C-alpha positions in Angstrom: 22.7 19.5 1.7 21.4 21.6 4.5 24.4 22.9 2.8 23.5 23.9 0.2 19.9 25.1 0.8 21.5 27.6 2.6 23.9 28.3 0.3 21.1 29.1 -2.5 19.5 31.0 -0.5 22.2 33.1 -0.3 22.2 33.3 -3.3 19.0 34.0 -4.2 18.6 36.8 -2.1 22.2 38.3 -3.5 20.7 41.6 -4.8 17.0 41.7 -3.2 17.1 45.0 -1.7 16.2 46.4 -5.1 13.9 43.4 -6.6 10.6 44.7 -7.9 7.8 44.0 -5.3 4.9 41.5 -6.9 1.4 40.6 -5.5 1.6 36.6 -5.4 -0.6 34.0 -4.3 -0.4 30.2 -3.3 -2.9 27.6 -1.3 -3.2 27.5 2.0 -1.3 26.0 5.1 -0.7 21.7 4.4 2.0 21.1 5.9 5.2 19.9 4.7 4.6 22.2 1.8 2.9 25.4 2.5 2.7 27.0 6.3 1.3 30.0 5.8 2.0 31.1 9.5 5.4 30.6 9.7 6.2 31.7 6.2 7.6 28.5 5.6 7.2 24.4 4.0 8.4 22.9 0.8 6.0 24.5 -1.5 6.3 28.3 -0.1 10.0 27.7 -0.3 10.8 27.1 -3.9 8.8 30.0 -5.0 10.1 31.8 -2.7 13.3 31.0 -3.2 13.1 31.4 -6.7 11.7 34.7 -7.6 14.3 36.6 -5.1 16.6 35.0 -8.1 14.3 36.3 -10.6 14.3 39.2 -9.3 11.5 39.9 -7.3 9.9 40.8 -3.9 7.6 38.5 -3.6 4.9 39.9 -1.1 2.8 36.4 -0.6 -0.7 35.9 0.0 -2.8 32.3 0.8 -6.0 31.3 -0.6 -7.5 28.6 -2.4 -6.9 28.2 -5.6 -10.3 29.5 -6.9 -10.1 33.0 -5.1 -6.4 33.1 -6.3 -7.6 32.8 -10.5 -10.2 35.3 -9.8 -8.0 37.9 -8.4 -5.4 37.3 -10.7 -8.3 38.0 -13.4 -9.1 41.3 -11.7 -6.0 42.7 -12.1 -5.0 42.5 -8.1 -2.1 40.0 -8.2 1.4 39.6 -10.6 1.3 35.7 -10.3 -1.1 32.9 -9.2 -1.2 29.4 -8.1 -3.0 27.6 -11.2 -2.3 24.2 -13.0 -2.9 25.1 -16.3 -3.8 28.2 -18.4 -2.7 30.6 -20.9 1.5 32.5 -19.1 1.2 29.5 -16.7 5.2 28.7 -15.9 6.8 25.8 -15.9 5.7 23.1 -13.1 7.5 24.0 -9.7 6.1 21.2 -7.5 4.2 17.8 -8.0 1.6 16.8 -5.3 1.0 12.7 -5.6 -2.1 11.5 -4.4 -1.8 7.8 -3.2 -4.7 5.2 -2.1 -2.4 4.2 1.5 -3.3 1.1 3.3 -1.6 -0.6 6.1 0.6 -2.7 5.3 -0.5 -5.5 8.2 -4.2 -5.3 5.8 -2.5 -7.2 3.3 -4.7 -5.3 0.5 -3.5 -5.0 -3.2 -4.3 -2.5 -5.0 -3.6 -1.9 -8.9 -6.4 0.0 -10.6 -9.1 2.9 -9.5 -11.8 0.3 -9.5 -10.5 -1.8 -7.1 -11.3 0.4 -4.2 -15.0 -0.4 -5.0 -14.4 -3.2 -2.6 -13.2 -0.9 0.5 -14.4 1.5 3.1 -12.5 4.7 1.5 -11.9 8.3 2.9 -10.3 11.2 1.4 -9.5 14.3 1.8 -12.2 17.5 0.8 -13.3 18.0 -2.2 -11.7 14.7 -4.0 -14.4 13.4 -6.3 -13.9 16.2 -7.9 -10.0 16.0 -8.6 -9.2 13.0 -9.1 -11.0 11.8 -12.4 -14.4 10.3 -13.2 -13.4 6.7 -12.6 -12.5 8.0 -9.0 -15.8 10.2 -9.1 -17.8 6.9 -10.0 -16.4 5.2 -6.9 -16.8 8.3 -4.8 -20.8 8.4 -5.5 -21.5 4.8 -3.3 -21.7 6.7 -0.3 -21.9 3.4 1.7 -17.9 2.7 1.5 -16.7 6.4 0.5 -16.8 9.4 2.6 -14.4 12.9 2.8 -12.8 13.4 5.8 -11.6 16.4 7.1 -9.4 17.5 9.2 -6.7 15.7 8.2 -5.3 14.7 11.2 -9.1 12.2 11.8 -8.7 10.6 8.4 -5.3 9.6 9.5 -6.5 8.4 13.1 -9.3 6.5 11.5 -7.0 5.2 9.4 -4.6 3.4 12.1 -7.8 2.5 13.8 -9.3 0.5 11.6 -12.4 1.6 10.7 -11.3 2.9 7.2 -9.4 0.3 4.9 -7.4 3.1 2.2 -7.0 6.7 2.6 -6.4 8.9 -0.6 -4.1 11.7 0.4 -1.1 13.3 -0.7 2.0 10.7 0.9 4.0 13.6 2.3 0.9 15.7 3.5 -0.4 11.9 5.6 3.4 11.2 6.6 3.9 14.9 8.0 0.5 14.9 9.5 1.2 10.6 10.8 4.6 12.7 12.6 2.7 15.0 14.0 0.2 13.2 15.7 2.4 9.4 16.6 5.9 10.0 16.4 6.1 6.0 18.1 3.8 4.8 15.4 5.0 1.5 14.3 2.8 0.4 11.4 4.1 0.2 8.1 2.1 1.9 5.3 1.4 0.4 2.4 0.7 3.1 -0.5 -0.4 2.2 -4.3 0.5 5.1 -6.9 -2.8 4.4 -9.2 -3.7 8.4 -9.1 -2.2 11.0 -11.9 0.4 13.8 -10.5 -0.8 17.0 -9.8 1.2 19.3 -10.8 1.3 23.3 -10.0 2.6 26.1 -11.9 2.0 30.1 -11.4 0.2 32.0 -13.6 1.6 35.1 -14.1 0.2 38.4 -15.6 3.1 39.1 -17.5 5.3 36.4 -19.6 8.5 38.5 -19.2 8.0 37.8 -15.7 7.0 34.3 -16.0 9.8 33.8 -18.4 12.3 35.2 -15.5 10.3 32.8 -13.3 11.3 29.9 -15.6 15.1 30.4 -15.5 15.4 30.6 -12.0 13.7 27.8 -10.8 15.4 25.8 -13.7 18.6 26.6 -12.6 17.0 25.9 -8.3 16.8 22.4 -10.0 20.2 22.2 -11.0 21.5 23.0 -7.9 19.9 20.7 -6.0 16.9 22.4 -4.6 14.2 19.4 -4.7 16.7 17.4 -2.7 18.0 19.8 -0.1 14.9 20.7 0.5 12.8 17.1 1.0 16.1 15.9 2.6 14.9 19.2 5.3 11.5 18.4 5.5 12.5 14.2 6.0 9.7 13.7 3.0 9.3 10.1 1.2 11.7 9.4 -1.7 10.1 7.8 -5.3 13.8 5.6 -6.5 15.8 9.2 -5.2 13.9 11.6 -6.0 11.8 13.6 -4.4 8.0 12.7 -4.7 7.3 16.4 -5.5 9.8 17.6 -7.9 8.3 17.3 -11.5 9.4 15.1 -13.6 10.1 15.8 -17.3 6.3 15.7 -18.7 5.9 18.3 -16.1 8.0 21.0 -16.9 6.8 22.8 -20.4 
């Protein structure tokens, strides 16, 4: 798989010296998806390789999604991260938020309403992005809190200060491996939330179409599987959770 990734990189950068320079904004650091400092991560590499393969030299900036959209609207960017809207690309990555528990607790969570029985922690702003059913759960401040940074939320679950944490499964596992590489407690995640699909919104539709063609080629050539192996991420029936399924494509 790593050999596949190296081959895809070499193929994408052929002719790169004469590529059109464009300004692109994606999210801030949240590994294993993005490391703004090191210019790496699953999401960073997908976008960087797809744009190179499409014939562009991307100057990638990092900012929250709302700011990125404002910058795009004011003409300071050629493309910016978004979830939907006009001139958006095919989905290039999926974030899969889950209700994560310790298996030793033997909790059963089949639907969002089941969370009302537990002490729950989530990432910042979850109450606004995970739908109305979850927003009702989050309104009970005796049982729900938003916690930052991610490391603190992980530690609170492991110490049984929380029953459930709401997090993207890959972000949780990556963070746990960093703060406690020797951890032995097994995790039982429940996929009760719809996946969040991210796209690039372009000012120019021709640019978007070139990106879509390059992205499709990289999907077919095994890029997602190679990145899952490189970053050691969770799989859903042998498919990376971060790889958009059929419904995520235009």
